[in-house]
TORPA-17124 format. One record per residue: chain; residue in three letters; y, z, x of N, C-alpha, C, CB in turn; residue number from 1. Coordinates in Angstrom, 2 decimals. Glycine has a CB too. Example, Ala and Ser with C-alpha at 12.3 -4.5 7.8 and 13.67 -1.06 7.14 Angstrom:
<recs>
REC	A	ALA	-5.69	7.80	13.19	-4.50	7.80	12.30	-3.30	7.80	13.20	-4.47	9.05	11.31	1;
REC	A	SER	-2.25	7.08	12.85	-1.06	7.14	13.67	0.03	7.87	12.90	-0.60	5.72	14.08	2;
</recs>
This chain:
<recs>
REC	A	MET	-6.28	6.34	-23.01	-6.99	5.58	-21.72	-7.25	6.62	-21.68	-6.44	4.77	-20.47	1;
REC	A	THR	-8.52	5.94	-21.10	-9.65	6.40	-20.66	-9.48	7.32	-18.78	-10.64	4.88	-20.79	2;
REC	A	LEU	-9.46	8.59	-18.64	-9.42	8.98	-17.56	-10.77	8.77	-16.43	-9.05	10.18	-17.85	3;
REC	A	GLN	-10.57	8.53	-15.21	-11.09	8.30	-14.51	-11.04	8.95	-12.92	-10.94	7.30	-14.79	4;
REC	A	ARG	-12.31	9.02	-12.27	-12.50	9.58	-11.08	-11.91	8.81	-10.03	-13.81	9.79	-10.86	5;
REC	A	GLN	-10.55	8.52	-9.53	-9.59	8.14	-8.66	-10.41	7.08	-7.79	-8.94	9.40	-7.87	6;
REC	A	SER	-11.54	7.76	-7.24	-12.65	7.05	-5.95	-13.55	5.61	-6.76	-14.20	8.63	-5.33	7;
REC	A	ARG	-12.88	5.76	-8.46	-13.91	4.91	-9.52	-12.88	4.02	-9.75	-14.62	5.68	-11.04	8;
REC	A	GLN	-11.53	4.30	-9.73	-10.55	3.36	-9.96	-10.49	1.63	-9.32	-9.45	4.13	-9.49	9;
REC	A	SER	-10.22	0.74	-10.02	-9.83	-0.24	-9.03	-8.98	-0.28	-8.69	-9.89	-1.18	-9.13	10;
REC	A	ALA	-8.60	-0.99	-7.48	-7.39	-1.44	-7.02	-6.14	-1.91	-7.87	-7.74	-2.38	-6.30	11;
REC	A	ALA	-6.33	-2.50	-8.75	-5.42	-2.91	-9.80	-4.90	-1.87	-10.20	-5.91	-3.60	-10.86	12;
REC	A	GLN	-6.07	-0.79	-11.32	-5.86	-0.21	-11.75	-4.72	1.14	-10.58	-7.08	-0.19	-12.42	13;
REC	A	ARG	-5.47	1.76	-10.17	-4.22	2.69	-8.89	-2.99	1.92	-9.02	-4.68	2.63	-6.87	14;
REC	A	ALA	-2.79	0.83	-8.80	-1.68	0.08	-8.58	-0.55	0.27	-9.64	-2.09	-1.28	-8.49	15;
REC	A	GLN	-1.39	0.26	-10.63	-0.46	-0.04	-12.08	-0.12	1.59	-11.82	-1.44	-0.65	-13.98	16;
REC	A	GLU	-0.80	2.77	-11.65	-0.57	3.95	-11.81	0.08	4.14	-10.64	-1.61	4.73	-12.11	17;
REC	A	ARG	0.03	4.38	-9.53	0.30	4.84	-7.80	1.06	4.14	-7.00	-0.88	4.86	-6.94	18;
REC	A	GLY	1.18	3.00	-7.40	1.85	1.49	-6.86	0.74	1.13	-5.96	3.52	1.52	-5.93	19;
REC	A	ASP	1.58	-0.34	-4.89	0.76	-1.17	-4.14	0.17	-0.78	-3.12	1.27	-2.07	-3.79	20;
REC	A	LEU	1.35	0.29	-2.59	0.85	0.97	-1.18	-0.44	2.25	-1.04	2.25	1.68	-0.60	21;
REC	A	ALA	-0.64	2.88	-2.33	-1.48	3.80	-2.82	-2.81	2.44	-3.15	-0.68	4.84	-4.28	22;
REC	A	ALA	-2.75	2.02	-3.84	-4.10	1.37	-4.07	-4.51	0.72	-3.30	-4.27	0.69	-4.97	23;
REC	A	ILE	-3.93	-0.04	-2.19	-4.01	-0.73	-0.71	-4.50	0.25	0.41	-2.50	-1.29	-0.22	24;
REC	A	VAL	-3.98	1.23	0.60	-4.68	2.26	1.61	-6.21	2.83	1.18	-3.66	3.61	1.73	25;
REC	A	ALA	-6.29	3.07	-0.50	-7.54	3.48	-0.97	-8.36	2.56	-0.87	-7.58	3.92	-2.15	26;
REC	A	ALA	-8.19	1.16	-0.99	-9.16	-0.01	-1.42	-9.63	-0.17	0.00	-8.46	-1.51	-2.21	27;
REC	A	ARG	-8.56	0.06	1.01	-9.20	-0.75	2.10	-10.14	0.24	3.11	-7.94	-1.52	3.00	28;
REC	A	ARG	-10.04	1.94	3.13	-10.56	3.01	3.69	-11.81	3.14	2.69	-9.53	4.25	3.81	29;
REC	A	GLN	-12.22	2.93	1.26	-13.25	2.76	0.93	-14.63	1.55	1.21	-12.82	2.89	-0.01	30;
REC	A	GLU	-13.23	-0.09	1.52	-14.06	-1.00	1.98	-14.74	-0.38	3.65	-13.10	-2.49	2.00	31;
REC	A	LEU	-13.87	0.20	3.80	-14.16	0.45	5.48	-15.46	1.72	5.63	-12.39	1.16	6.38	32;
REC	A	GLY	-15.11	2.32	4.35	-16.62	3.14	4.10	-16.14	4.39	4.56	-18.13	2.58	5.04	33;
REC	A	LEU	-14.63	4.66	4.69	-14.31	6.00	5.44	-13.84	6.99	5.03	-13.62	5.95	6.27	34;
REC	A	SER	-14.22	8.26	5.20	-13.66	9.54	3.75	-12.25	9.46	4.13	-14.30	11.63	3.81	35;
REC	A	GLN	-11.08	10.21	3.85	-9.90	10.44	3.76	-9.97	11.44	5.07	-9.42	10.92	2.30	36;
REC	A	THR	-10.84	12.31	5.36	-10.99	13.11	6.41	-10.55	12.54	7.81	-12.31	13.50	6.41	37;
REC	A	GLU	-11.98	11.38	7.85	-12.46	10.42	8.82	-10.94	9.62	9.40	-13.69	9.28	7.99	38;
REC	A	LEU	-10.21	9.11	8.36	-9.33	8.62	8.05	-8.32	9.03	8.93	-9.20	8.76	6.91	39;
REC	A	GLY	-8.29	9.90	8.29	-6.39	10.79	9.24	-7.10	11.13	10.77	-5.52	13.20	8.21	40;
REC	A	ASP	-8.19	11.12	10.36	-9.03	11.87	12.05	-8.70	10.96	13.31	-11.15	11.84	12.02	41;
REC	A	LEU	-9.20	9.40	12.61	-8.24	7.96	13.44	-7.15	7.05	13.55	-8.62	7.17	13.46	42;
REC	A	ALA	-6.66	8.26	12.46	-5.05	7.74	12.45	-4.15	8.85	13.51	-4.30	7.84	10.57	43;
REC	A	GLY	-5.18	10.27	13.63	-4.06	11.16	13.98	-3.08	12.20	13.21	-3.34	10.41	14.42	44;
REC	A	VAL	-3.41	12.22	11.56	-2.89	12.62	10.44	-3.99	13.18	10.14	-2.30	11.75	9.54	45;
REC	A	SER	-3.37	14.62	9.72	-4.17	14.83	8.53	-4.80	14.22	7.36	-3.72	15.40	8.12	46;
REC	A	TYR	-5.71	14.71	6.86	-6.41	14.26	5.34	-5.10	14.35	4.65	-7.78	15.39	4.55	47;
REC	A	ARG	-4.21	15.23	4.19	-3.35	15.49	3.35	-2.19	14.29	3.18	-2.88	16.78	3.73	48;
REC	A	ILE	-1.94	13.36	4.65	-1.51	12.47	4.50	-2.04	11.76	4.07	-1.13	12.21	5.11	49;
REC	A	VAL	-3.20	11.30	4.47	-3.61	10.09	3.20	-3.97	10.32	1.83	-4.78	9.34	3.53	50;
REC	A	HIS	-4.15	11.50	1.96	-4.26	11.64	0.20	-2.89	11.48	0.02	-4.88	13.23	-0.61	51;
REC	A	HIS	-1.35	12.10	0.56	-0.84	11.74	-0.47	-0.01	10.46	-0.19	-0.17	12.82	-1.01	52;
REC	A	LEU	-0.96	10.09	0.51	-0.37	8.25	0.65	-1.30	7.33	-0.27	-0.57	7.47	2.54	53;
REC	A	GLU	-2.47	7.98	-1.17	-3.23	7.16	-2.48	-2.52	8.15	-3.42	-5.26	7.11	-2.63	54;
REC	A	SER	-2.12	8.81	-3.45	-1.65	9.54	-4.46	-0.50	9.00	-5.34	-1.31	10.67	-3.93	55;
REC	A	GLY	0.40	8.16	-3.96	1.52	7.54	-4.57	2.65	8.59	-4.21	1.31	7.27	-6.21	56;
REC	A	ARG	3.03	9.42	-3.14	3.67	10.26	-2.69	4.58	9.27	-1.81	2.85	11.35	-2.09	57;
REC	A	ALA	5.58	9.49	-2.01	6.94	8.88	-0.84	7.27	9.93	0.02	8.57	8.42	-1.60	58;
REC	A	ASP	6.97	11.13	0.41	7.63	11.78	1.08	7.23	11.80	2.27	7.78	12.74	0.67	59;
REC	A	THR	5.92	10.97	2.36	5.77	10.83	4.46	6.56	9.98	4.89	4.25	10.20	5.28	60;
REC	A	SER	6.32	10.62	6.20	7.52	9.91	7.00	6.94	8.27	7.65	8.01	11.11	8.49	61;
REC	A	LEU	7.62	8.00	7.71	7.20	6.33	8.11	5.94	5.92	9.31	8.71	5.60	8.80	62;
REC	A	LYS	6.23	6.93	10.21	5.27	7.07	11.37	3.78	7.42	10.66	5.83	8.37	12.48	63;
REC	A	ARG	3.51	8.08	10.27	2.19	8.39	9.55	2.43	7.34	8.76	1.89	9.84	8.81	64;
REC	A	VAL	3.21	6.85	7.97	2.15	5.87	7.30	1.79	4.05	8.50	3.14	5.41	5.35	65;
REC	A	ILE	2.72	4.81	9.06	2.67	3.22	10.34	0.99	3.83	11.06	4.66	3.22	12.24	66;
REC	A	ALA	0.63	4.79	11.07	-0.44	5.19	12.03	-1.54	4.81	10.68	-0.36	7.08	12.82	67;
REC	A	VAL	-1.06	5.28	10.41	-2.62	4.92	8.96	-2.82	3.02	8.58	-1.87	5.92	6.65	68;
REC	A	LEU	-1.82	2.69	8.30	-2.10	1.22	8.15	-2.43	0.14	9.49	-0.82	0.71	7.45	69;
REC	A	GLU	-2.12	0.69	10.45	-2.96	0.57	12.22	-4.29	0.44	12.14	-2.87	1.97	13.29	70;
REC	A	THR	-4.55	1.98	11.48	-6.09	2.40	11.90	-7.01	1.47	10.63	-6.39	4.50	11.76	71;
REC	A	LEU	-6.15	1.04	9.37	-7.21	0.53	8.37	-6.84	-1.39	8.83	-6.76	1.20	6.27	72;
REC	A	GLY	-6.08	-1.71	9.96	-6.01	-3.49	10.65	-4.99	-3.71	9.15	-8.16	-4.85	10.81	73;
REC	A	LEU	-4.02	-2.77	9.26	-2.94	-3.63	8.08	-1.50	-3.25	9.15	-2.83	-2.66	5.87	74;
REC	A	HIS	-0.48	-3.85	8.54	0.79	-3.65	8.83	1.82	-3.48	7.99	1.08	-4.42	9.45	75;
REC	A	LEU	3.15	-2.94	7.94	3.91	-3.67	7.66	4.84	-4.44	7.51	3.91	-3.59	7.52	76;
REC	A	THR	5.68	-5.18	6.72	6.45	-5.98	7.04	7.64	-5.65	6.17	5.90	-7.24	6.98	77;
REC	A	ILE	8.74	-5.84	6.96	10.22	-5.94	6.61	10.95	-7.09	6.27	10.88	-5.52	7.53	78;
REC	A	GLU	11.23	-7.16	5.02	12.49	-8.53	4.96	13.81	-8.29	4.06	11.76	-10.06	4.19	79;
REC	A	ARG	14.14	-9.31	4.19	15.95	-9.11	3.60	15.82	-9.23	1.75	17.32	-10.92	4.38	80;
REC	A	GLY	16.39	-8.46	1.22	16.54	-8.08	0.01	15.88	-7.18	-0.77	16.52	-8.88	-0.46	81;
REC	A	ALA	16.41	-6.53	-1.28	16.25	-5.61	-2.49	15.19	-6.19	-3.38	17.62	-5.43	-3.33	82;
REC	A	ALA	13.93	-4.56	-3.50	13.09	-4.32	-3.98	13.00	-2.55	-4.08	12.18	-5.11	-3.34	83;
REC	A	PRO	12.79	-2.56	-5.45	12.57	-1.53	-6.41	11.42	-0.95	-5.58	12.24	-2.00	-8.01	84;
REC	A	ASP	10.19	-1.14	-4.82	8.78	-0.55	-4.61	8.50	-1.85	-4.10	7.80	0.10	-5.92	85;
REC	A	VAL	7.23	-0.73	-3.13	6.55	-1.84	-2.10	5.50	-2.99	-3.14	5.38	-0.82	-0.72	86;
REC	A	ARG	5.99	-3.54	-2.11	5.02	-4.97	-3.14	3.69	-5.54	-2.03	6.46	-6.91	-3.56	87;
REC	A	ALA	2.66	-5.86	-2.38	1.57	-6.05	-1.78	1.61	-8.01	-1.33	0.30	-5.41	-2.92	88;
REC	A	GLY	1.31	-8.51	-0.02	1.52	-10.06	-0.21	0.99	-10.24	-0.04	2.10	-10.89	0.10	89;
REC	A	HIS	0.42	-11.99	-0.36	-0.68	-12.34	-1.45	-2.08	-12.68	-0.91	-0.22	-13.60	-2.29	90;
REC	A	ASP	-2.17	-12.41	0.39	-3.61	-12.25	0.88	-3.85	-10.79	0.76	-3.88	-12.79	2.42	91;
REC	A	VAL	-3.35	-9.83	0.64	-3.82	-8.36	0.32	-3.88	-8.38	-1.00	-2.92	-7.17	0.79	92;
REC	A	ALA	-2.93	-8.89	-1.50	-3.40	-8.54	-3.51	-4.08	-9.76	-3.52	-1.87	-8.49	-5.11	93;
REC	A	THR	-4.79	-10.64	-3.28	-5.68	-11.45	-3.91	-6.91	-10.54	-3.18	-5.51	-13.25	-3.61	94;
REC	A	GLN	-7.09	-10.14	-1.98	-8.24	-9.13	-1.67	-8.76	-8.22	-2.35	-8.06	-8.51	-0.82	95;
REC	A	PHE	-7.61	-7.58	-2.75	-8.16	-6.12	-3.98	-7.78	-6.56	-5.33	-7.22	-4.35	-3.77	96;
REC	A	GLY	-6.97	-7.69	-5.50	-6.85	-7.30	-7.05	-5.87	-7.64	-7.36	-6.93	-6.04	-7.53	97;
REC	A	LEU	-4.91	-7.03	-6.68	-3.39	-6.71	-6.77	-2.90	-8.11	-7.57	-2.56	-6.46	-5.06	98;
REC	A	GLU	-1.43	-8.05	-8.61	-0.75	-8.77	-8.77	0.21	-9.30	-7.62	-0.34	-8.35	-9.69	99;
REC	A	ALA	0.14	-10.41	-6.72	0.89	-10.97	-5.97	2.62	-11.27	-6.42	0.11	-12.08	-5.74	100;
REC	A	ASP	3.53	-11.00	-5.15	4.97	-11.43	-6.24	4.69	-12.81	-5.93	6.90	-10.84	-5.79	101;
REC	A	ALA	5.38	-12.94	-7.22	5.50	-14.93	-7.90	6.08	-15.86	-6.92	6.76	-15.26	-9.43	102;
REC	A	ALA	7.09	-14.86	-6.26	8.28	-15.83	-5.31	8.68	-14.66	-4.02	10.13	-16.34	-6.50	103;
REC	A	PRO	9.02	-14.93	-2.98	9.10	-14.25	-1.74	10.87	-13.65	-2.25	8.83	-15.49	-0.08	104;
REC	A	PRO	10.84	-12.15	-1.64	12.08	-11.59	-2.25	13.60	-12.68	-1.95	12.25	-9.91	-1.48	105;
REC	A	ALA	14.34	-12.79	-2.66	15.55	-13.49	-1.95	16.16	-13.22	-0.77	16.51	-13.45	-2.64	106;
REC	A	GLY	16.80	-13.72	-0.52	17.37	-13.84	1.07	19.11	-13.40	0.85	17.15	-15.82	1.82	107;
REC	A	PRO	19.90	-13.43	1.30	21.52	-13.06	1.17	21.71	-14.53	0.18	22.66	-12.98	3.05	108;
REC	A	PRO	22.78	-14.42	-0.27	23.32	-15.73	-1.08	23.52	-16.80	-0.22	24.68	-15.53	-1.82	109;
REC	A	ASN	23.30	-18.00	-0.34	23.76	-19.13	-0.21	25.38	-19.67	-0.17	23.12	-19.59	-1.06	110;
REC	A	LYS	26.11	-19.97	1.20	27.13	-20.32	0.99	27.35	-21.98	1.32	27.87	-19.40	1.62	111;
REC	A	GLU	28.26	-21.80	0.27	28.65	-23.35	-0.33	29.81	-23.53	0.94	29.44	-23.44	-2.36	112;
REC	A	THR	29.63	-24.85	1.34	31.03	-25.55	2.18	31.61	-26.61	0.92	30.48	-26.69	3.97	113;
REC	A	PRO	32.61	-26.15	1.89	34.07	-27.23	0.52	33.31	-28.67	0.96	36.73	-27.30	1.21	114;
</recs>
């Protein structure tokens, strides 16, 4: 495996190593030409929060995650069904070259009527 600076990794490579959320935040930030410090300032969080998100750390508060996403013009959607990780929606996955979900998450099982 060839080591690359994270800033030079494609979104797909970052997603494979760190997860979709990390890849999307980093790719969108770079697309907007912002440094981690600038994004943190705009979102009202420290640059460390941005760094943690882009590193795939899962211990950042939801409030801070939402602040960063809103600053990037992104939003968080909660859907019914279990998922082992964060997944990118079709539009975002296509934009950043990530794998989109093949099918939407399964809802509760249908109850058949006799």
